[in-house]
Residue, then its C-alpha position, 0 to 999 in steps of 0.5 A: m908207174d908200178d914198182p913191184y919191189t916196193l910195198i906201200r901200206p898205211m903206217t902203224l904205231a910200230d913204224c914210228d921210230r923208223v919214220s922219225e929216223i927217216r924224217v930227221r935224217g931226211w931233213q939233215h940230208a936234204y936241207r943242209g945249206l938251206v936251213p940253219q945247221t944249228y936247227l938241223d943239229g938240234l933235231s932228235v930222232p927219239a924226241d920226234a918218235e915220242r911226239r909221233r907215238a903220242r899223236f898216233g891215232q888221234g885226230d879225225g882220220s883225215v890225215v893219212s900216213l903211208v910207208a914204203e917198204r922193201d924186203g920188210t924195211v921201211l925206207g920212206w914215209a908220206a903224209t897227206g890230208p886236207y889243205r890248210d889255208g891258215e886254220e881253214r880246210t879247203g876242198d883240196a888235198e895237201l902232201y904234208a911230207i914225203y921223205i925217203d931214207p937218204e941211202h935209198r934215194g933215187g931208187g923209185i921209192g919216192r915215186a911209188l910213195l908219191a903215186a900212192a899218196v896222190e891216188r888216195c886223194t883223187a876225190c879232191p880237185r887238186m893236191l898242193l904242197w910246200v917245198l923249200k925254195g932252194n931245194a932244187s932236187a925236190r922241185r925237180f922231183y915234184e915237177r916230173a910228177g906233174f906238180r907246178a909252182d903256183g906263185a905262192e911263197e911263204p917263209f917258215e922260221a928255223d932258229g930265227v931265220p926265215v926259210p922261203e918255201v914255194r907252193y906247188a899244185r897239181s890237178l887231180r881231175g882229168 
């Protein structure tokens, strides 16, 4: 699905502040009622941006961060890399994150960004991702893109509260 209005490109150091704003606002918007409000209220754009800048360009290059922009404004961000099974990397790819500016959801930016992320991982047999079990809109988004829950579930902890996630998978072959 081509979107002539959205430019997908590699994230740069100059994008860190905007990506952090999108990520933090995305969490606060999408996870309201699913994650403890105290956790969401404690998220900080400046702290997230500082961590993001400090880590930018480190690593072995296996993690790819992309941004989606329209009219020169970054409106979305996605990160992919090797699937992590504990500390072990597998031959599969993982969508670590995808967030769209909450004011621009529903306009095709997420679809374009996800398609570009998948395209960059086609050398892998599958792409996996984790999504909050209660996040019905995100689950529908992934299902429309060909992902299916594969039965794996695992919680992460937010302010001492377990938040259940489910794993989705999509074949990248054939």
